[in-house]
N, C-alpha and C positions, 0 to 999 in steps of 0.2 A: 505492498499498498505505500502512497506517494506522502511527500510532504511540502505543505507551501512553508515558508521563512518568509520574517517580515524583521529583518534586523539579525539581531542573534535568538530572536525565538521562534521556535521551531514548532508548527501545528502537524497532525496527525491527519488527512484528509477523512472525513465523515464518511462513510458508504452506508447507501442503503440497505437496509435487513431485507432479507428476503420475504414474502409471506410466511411460507411454512416456519419462522422463526418467531415472527409475530402472533400466531399460532399457538407455539410450544410456550411460549412469555405467560399467554395469558392461562392455558391448561398448566402450568405450573404453581402459576399465583393461586389458585381454586387450589390445588392438589396442598398449599400453602395453608391455606384460610379455612376452608371447607369440609375438604375428604380425609380419609384415615383411611390404611389400608386393607384393602380388601374391598372396598367401595368401585365399585360397576362406572366407567366413562357412559355417559350418553353414546349409542350409537354416533358411526361415522356419518349417515346421512342428516344426524340430528343435529350433528356438530356442521356439516355444511352450513346448513340454513340458518342456526344461531351465530355463525361468525359472516356468513356471506362469502365463502371464500371454496373455490373449486375443492374436489374428491383429493387431487395428489398432495395439495398443503397440508388438508389433515393429516393424511395418510404419511406425510415425510414428516409432521410436526408431531405424531403418536409413536413413529420410529423413532425419532432422534431421543425421546424420551425413554425410548425403552431400551435405549443404546446405552443412557447414566443409569439404569436399573431401577428408573421413578414409576413404571410404569410394566406392566407384562401381558402381555395376551393368551388368552385362555379356551383352547378348541371349547365351543358349544355354549360359550358364557359370554363373552365382548374380552373389551380391556380393562383391566383392573388395576390399581392402584399398589404399589408394594411395600412389603415393610422395608422401611431402609435399613440399608447394611451398615454396621457399624463401625465399616472402614470403608467412608466416604472421602476421604483424601483426592480420590478422580471424581466424587461425586459433592460438586458445593453445595447443590438445594437438599441433598438426603443429609446434608450436615446441618443445615438451616434445620429439615425436621425432626432431627432427634436432639438438638439445642433445645429448641423450641417444647421436645415432649419434658424432654429434664426440666428447664424451668418449672412449669408449670406443677412437675414432681415436686421440685425443690419448695415451689410457695402452698403447695397443697402441705407439704412435711412443717413447714414456718406452724399451718393454721392448726396442724394436729398437737404440736409444740405449745401453742397460747392457748387458743380456745377452752381446752378441756375443764383445765384448772380456772379458766375465766366462771365458764358456767358454774362450777363449785362455788365460787368465790362469788358469784351474784343471789346463788342460793340462799346466802348467808346476809348477802348485805342489799341485795335492790329492796328498794320500799314497793311501798302498797302501787302508788302509783306508776312506777317504770315497769312493774307488770301489769298493769293494767294497759298500757301501751303498748306492751309486748302483745297481747289480747287483740288490741287494735289493729295490729300490724300481721295478725294471723285471719282476722276475719278478714283483711282486704285483700290477703293475699288467697282465702278459701275463693272467696266470691272470685277473684279471676280465673284461678283455676279451673272452676265449675264454669266461665264462660268459654274455655277453650285457651285463656288471654295468657301471657309471659308473665309472670310476677316478678322479673328483675328487683325491681326497685323493692318491694318488699322482703326479697330472699336477704339483700344488702342490709337492709335497714332493721329486720330482726336479728343478725348480726351485730350489726353496729350497738343495735339498744341491748346486748348482753354486756359489751365492751362496755358501753356508757354505765353501766349499775356499777362497775368495777371501782370508781370515782377514781382511775386512773388516768393522769391526759397522757401520757408517754403511749403506754399499752392503746389507749383509743388513739394516737394518731397511726400507728403499727399495721392497728387491722383496718384501720382508712384504706390506707396504702394499699396494703395487701387484697381487699376488697376493690380496688383501683385498678391495679394490676390484671385481675382474673376476668375483670367484668366480661371482658370478648370472649373470652373461653366457658365462662357460665351460662352466658346469655346462647351461646352455639346449644352447649351440654342439656338447655332445660330444652333445647326442643324436642331431645328425644324422646320416646316412646314412654310412659313412665315415672319420667325423672322430675317433673313440677310433685306429681302425690307424694311421692317417695317424700321430695322436700318437704314438703308440707307435714307428711307423719312425722319425719324428725323435727320438724318443730316443736309440732304438737307432742313429742312425749318430753325434750326439753323444758318446755312452758311447764308441763305435768309437775316435772320433778321440784321447777323454780317455786310454782305456786304448794308444796309438799314442805321447800326449804329444807328438801335433803340434798347434800352436797354433792355427795359421792353417786346418789340417782343422775343427776344434771348433769356431772362431768362423764358419767359412760352412757350418757344418751347423747352426749357433743361428741365426744368421739365415733360412738357410734355411727353417727351421722355421717361426719366427714368421711366414715370408710366407703359408707356405700358412694357419699357422692365421688370418691378418690376413682372408685373405680369406672363409675359411667365418663368422669372427665376425661383420665388418661386413656382410655377406648373410643373418644369422638376425636381424637387428636392423630 
């Protein structure tokens, strides 16, 4: 590729990317943001219509992603997203996927370190007003779930309310940051069938323990809730 110079400064001439490369980039982004290993790509003819490109461009894009180990053709099924290899030195995108999964896993680990003890503390120290506010949050969450809506805000508010009951501003900030970092992942996982109902049931068990002022039960309920959610979230990445 040629260069263009102006005095001592040199620039590399920008070349136009081929259509299949643009298609491949779009598919890569979907794999990072929305798909997980084992998910099936839309059929070739649908991709042609959705992207407004030729069939050969779609085929070349898929083939290029197969070569780097992101996609895999399966006889009688179609093209599926592959599990990223642990050796991602020749596959930067696979490395991104692995790093994202690792980061989310570590953030969830931090939640499991912090939130169960917080729930136990809240059982002992939360005011009646604070517990009443948690009940109101779960009422709104239940109403949204029954309407088939995503109760993302209520999901966060409930955990934040428990942290608030700890009366520790540092812990409150940590939980706030964790919720913010996991917001996108939580939004996607809440769309998994049965996830919202499971989250609501977990919250209800925690609240029941808080109302009984049973610290050990509240801590156990929070730990169980986070374990259940972790399985769903990591399976969605």
